[in-house]
C-alpha positions as MATLAB code, in Angstrom:
seq = 'MLHTLHNDQLWVQVSAHGAEPMHLRDKTGTELLWQGDPAVWPRRAPLLFPFIGRLKNETYTVGGQAYHIPIHGFGPDSDFTPVEQSDTALTLRLIDSDATRAQYPFAFQLDVRFTLDGNRLTKACTMTNRSDVPLSYELGGHEGYRVALAADECAADAYIDCGAETVLHPYCSDEALYLLDKTREVPLENGRLYLRPGLFDQDALILSDLQQRSLTLVQAHGQRRITVDFDDFDYVGIWSHPTIPSDYVCIEPWSSLPDFHAPGTELTEKWGVRTLAPGASETLRYTVTVEA';
ca = [
       0.145   -0.017   -0.208;
       1.655    3.642   -0.685;
       0.488    6.528    1.339;
       0.733   10.020   -0.302;
       2.174   13.031    2.005;
       2.258   16.656    0.338;
       2.447   20.414    0.692;
       3.218   23.511   -1.776;
       6.673   22.438   -1.576;
       7.121   18.854   -1.797;
       4.838   15.446   -2.789;
       5.902   11.878   -0.947;
       4.912    8.463   -1.316;
       5.506    5.592    1.240;
       5.096    2.081    0.761;
       4.010    0.208    3.673;
       6.243   -2.777    2.843;
       9.314   -1.582    4.689;
       8.363    1.761    5.416;
      10.185    2.543    2.369;
       9.899    6.120    0.638;
       9.198    5.493   -3.326;
       8.909    9.203   -4.645;
      10.278   12.072   -3.502;
       9.451   14.986   -5.707;
       9.941   19.174   -5.673;
       7.739   21.720   -6.203;
       8.183   21.558   -9.972;
       6.891   17.854  -10.094;
      10.784   16.558  -10.823;
      11.139   13.274   -9.388;
      14.689   13.519   -6.401;
      14.524    9.607   -5.633;
      16.282    6.893   -7.775;
      13.272    5.268   -9.428;
      15.191    1.545   -8.736;
      16.536   -0.561  -11.662;
      17.077   -4.265  -11.524;
      19.861   -4.576  -13.518;
      22.063   -1.808  -11.185;
      19.935   -1.711   -7.656;
      16.347   -2.238   -7.346;
      15.620   -0.404   -4.231;
      15.157    3.178   -3.788;
      15.468    4.075   -0.312;
      15.302    0.606    2.270;
      14.560    1.510    6.087;
      18.030   -0.494    7.581;
      17.408   -2.582   11.030;
      17.751   -4.256   13.113;
      20.993   -4.542   11.200;
      23.056   -2.197    8.763;
      25.446   -3.652    6.435;
      26.893   -7.446    6.014;
      27.084   -9.842    8.957;
      29.644  -12.315    8.823;
      28.452  -15.585    7.650;
      24.801  -13.883    8.158;
      25.001  -15.145   11.632;
      25.410  -13.406   15.161;
      24.829  -14.542   18.794;
      22.809  -13.258   21.823;
      24.305  -15.003   25.101;
      25.363  -17.818   22.591;
      22.814  -18.569   20.945;
      22.858  -18.174   16.734;
      20.944  -16.373   14.509;
      20.855  -16.130   11.029;
      19.726  -12.799    9.188;
      20.652  -11.365    5.711;
      22.086   -7.975    4.983;
      20.382   -5.113    6.326;
      18.111   -7.206    8.220;
      14.197   -7.873    7.491;
      13.450   -4.487    7.458;
      13.307   -3.527    4.173;
      11.009   -6.747    3.105;
       8.555   -6.512    6.359;
       5.007   -5.009    5.952;
       4.233   -2.177    8.341;
       1.090   -0.835    9.274;
      -0.262    2.595    9.112;
      -1.121    4.119   12.680;
      -1.639    7.364   11.721;
      -1.779    9.738    8.361;
      -2.453   13.364    7.627;
      -1.522   15.703    4.165;
       1.756   15.798    6.173;
       2.400   13.248    8.462;
       2.257    9.526    8.459;
       3.383    7.053   10.891;
       3.986    3.123   10.004;
       4.542    0.807   12.545;
       6.184   -2.482   12.809;
       5.896   -5.026   16.044;
       7.699   -8.273   16.841;
       6.540  -11.439   15.200;
       7.264  -15.105   15.486;
       9.194  -14.751   11.786;
      10.697  -11.558   13.449;
      11.568  -13.676   16.452;
      13.443  -16.137   14.478;
      15.828  -14.097   13.361;
      15.827  -11.335   16.183;
      14.991  -12.695   19.571;
      13.453   -9.490   20.905;
       9.850   -8.186   21.450;
       9.940   -4.712   19.849;
       7.461   -2.088   18.382;
       9.600   -0.059   15.577;
       7.805    3.273   14.542;
       8.681    5.018   11.542;
       7.135    8.996   11.311;
       7.451   11.036    8.163;
       6.485   14.720    8.326;
       6.549   17.574    5.613;
       7.216   20.924    6.556;
       7.673   23.500    3.934;
      10.710   21.939    2.139;
      11.767   19.392    4.824;
      11.517   15.886    5.007;
      11.824   14.326    8.576;
      12.240   11.009    9.469;
      12.117    9.804   13.017;
      12.297    6.087   13.842;
      11.393    5.061   17.996;
      12.440    1.905   18.956;
      10.457    0.332   21.862;
      11.845   -2.380   23.599;
       8.963   -4.605   24.630;
      11.409   -7.408   25.958;
      11.977   -7.993   29.722;
      15.866   -8.172   28.903;
      18.003   -5.495   27.637;
      17.466   -5.093   23.927;
      20.364   -4.401   20.975;
      19.738   -2.880   17.646;
      21.069   -1.059   14.666;
      18.841    1.031   12.389;
      19.815    3.091    9.015;
      18.473    5.320    6.161;
      19.717    3.997    2.533;
      17.763    6.762    0.304;
      19.192    7.051   -3.360;
      19.066   10.047   -5.023;
      19.258   11.009   -8.583;
      22.159   13.018  -10.030;
      21.430   13.502  -13.042;
      17.926   15.551  -14.213;
      18.591   16.334  -17.479;
      19.582   14.723  -20.829;
      23.087   17.006  -21.338;
      23.928   15.794  -17.465;
      25.451   13.140  -16.408;
      26.891   11.409  -12.536;
      30.489   13.093  -12.930;
      28.720   16.323  -13.128;
      27.149   16.235   -9.317;
      28.993   16.418   -6.247;
      28.875   16.138   -2.472;
      29.068   19.415   -0.024;
      31.167   17.960    2.284;
      31.123   21.433    4.121;
      34.560   22.432    5.703;
      36.336   19.293    5.584;
      39.280   18.826    3.419;
      39.940   15.582    3.407;
      37.296   11.683    4.087;
      38.587    9.228    5.650;
      36.325    5.982    5.443;
      36.757    2.711    6.281;
      39.008    0.028    4.288;
      37.418   -2.779    3.452;
      38.456   -6.502    2.626;
      38.225   -8.916   -0.487;
      34.631   -9.601    1.176;
      33.878   -6.074    1.587;
      34.160   -6.740    5.507;
      35.578   -3.432    7.282;
      38.621   -3.585    8.431;
      39.658   -1.365   11.859;
      41.788    1.024    9.367;
      41.042    4.195    7.359;
      41.902    5.894    4.201;
      42.136    8.906    2.575;
      39.815   10.632   -0.159;
      40.920   14.021   -0.995;
      38.303   16.949   -1.861;
      38.194   19.713   -4.079;
      37.063   22.887   -2.038;
      35.193   20.364    0.199;
      33.444   18.743   -2.962;
      33.152   14.672   -3.730;
      32.464   14.632   -7.045;
      31.289   11.290   -8.240;
      33.640   10.129  -10.682;
      34.331    6.750  -11.898;
      35.836    4.235   -9.462;
      34.983    6.158   -6.474;
      32.977    3.502   -5.321;
      35.885    0.457   -6.060;
      35.917   -0.272   -2.414;
      32.211   -0.291   -1.979;
      30.136    2.213   -0.401;
      32.250    5.483    1.570;
      31.680    4.615    5.258;
      32.603    7.567    7.254;
      32.632    8.469   11.116;
      34.309   10.949   11.758;
      32.831   13.922    9.770;
      33.537   17.864   11.560;
      29.443   17.954   11.166;
      26.378   15.665   10.121;
      25.389   17.246    7.221;
      25.801   16.336    3.281;
      24.274   18.075    0.426;
      24.047   16.349   -2.855;
      24.504   19.367   -5.538;
      22.807   17.658   -8.882;
      24.302   18.528  -11.912;
      24.407   22.246  -12.941;
      23.909   23.366   -9.385;
      20.038   23.701  -10.089;
      19.198   21.250   -7.244;
      20.115   21.184   -3.501;
      19.576   17.570   -1.122;
      20.924   18.200    2.298;
      20.787   15.393    4.406;
      21.260   16.092    8.079;
      21.445   13.340   10.796;
      22.700   14.654   14.098;
      21.396   11.693   15.677;
      23.507    9.153   13.570;
      27.234    8.690   14.343;
      27.978    7.068   11.031;
      27.041    7.765    7.312;
      27.718    5.942    4.010;
      27.858    7.118    0.211;
      27.239    4.732   -2.017;
      26.336    4.050   -5.848;
      26.841    1.237   -7.756;
      30.669    0.358   -8.192;
      31.061   -0.647  -11.877;
      27.656   -0.038  -13.677;
      27.435    3.626  -14.272;
      24.212    4.976  -12.873;
      22.009    8.067  -11.839;
      22.022    8.070   -8.425;
      24.036    8.074   -4.919;
      22.661    7.195   -1.886;
      23.463    9.245    1.134;
      22.912    7.027    4.153;
      23.063    7.992    7.811;
      23.757    4.906   10.254;
      23.230    4.144   13.794;
      26.244    1.769   13.720;
      28.844    0.021   11.640;
      28.474   -3.252    9.429;
      30.784   -6.014   10.642;
      34.967   -5.646   10.973;
      36.939   -8.375    9.975;
      37.227   -9.680   13.509;
      36.532  -12.355   15.454;
      33.611  -12.150   17.610;
      29.774  -12.695   16.905;
      28.014  -11.357   20.008;
      25.486   -8.590   19.219;
      26.718   -6.300   22.335;
      29.974   -6.385   21.288;
      29.292   -4.765   17.602;
      30.939   -1.546   16.738;
      27.860    1.019   17.610;
      25.404   -0.957   18.553;
      22.248    0.776   20.518;
      20.873   -1.112   23.769;
      17.640   -0.058   25.248;
      16.846   -1.552   28.812;
      13.244   -2.834   29.206;
      10.279   -1.357   28.137;
      12.600    2.100   27.263;
      12.160    3.836   23.941;
      14.397    6.247   21.607;
      14.146    8.310   18.464;
      16.368    8.427   16.115;
      15.743   10.796   13.324;
      17.220   12.079    9.884;
      15.853   15.621    7.959;
      16.254   16.064    4.150;
      16.074   19.614    2.886;
      15.182   19.901   -0.952;
      15.796   23.424   -2.848;
      15.514   23.954   -6.193;
];
């Protein structure tokens, strides 16, 4: 089921399947979200939950008990229930079930609330621990934004404005794309990360040390700017397909990191994992601002 939000600046459609935005259009009607292509990347803006990225052998443990879960968890393929909607706000809810507990042994409630305010779309994720034991989880966004909006534009004309940064320090990864506990350098041009061939040869640029938690995609010819502010998230991924030329780049606020190439599978020991006491809740939010 698709749910529509709109005001005089933005038009958004969100699918209850995966709580995934399917369309983001500005006041001119221009589509800003990547529309998916099975030959390149079929998604548009999946919700990563309760894990981000790859687990070694798709396996982790809780108190020594092994569980198996695919990349990014079951969030992207779960059916959420709408619990509130107006023209400018929507709340979708996912509650644990026999199917989720087979992969993730906690009782939880995840509310994902989308709100429009002028030219801003805010996505607020509220996680509640319904268990009688501490609950650990990860959560992230994965929006793919178009980078070439006209026939005479290409991805290499677009760039990400990284503010005051002069160089980025993404984590290195091994051949299996598990992170290594070291970083490399990606130089910027006047704070700009140009989306040129080879940029994603080592998969996503995963960052943890930005001076400010805000990145701006400046689309070709500088006619539109999409700013993602993610103060509640300690990490961010920047990604596009490493080998197939495409018309998108993902800016991904993450609460934690994918698996490192290191021993250990216990969930509570993962870098950046968040833990809630029984009955506790917390909200993580990020905002997308569109300037056309």
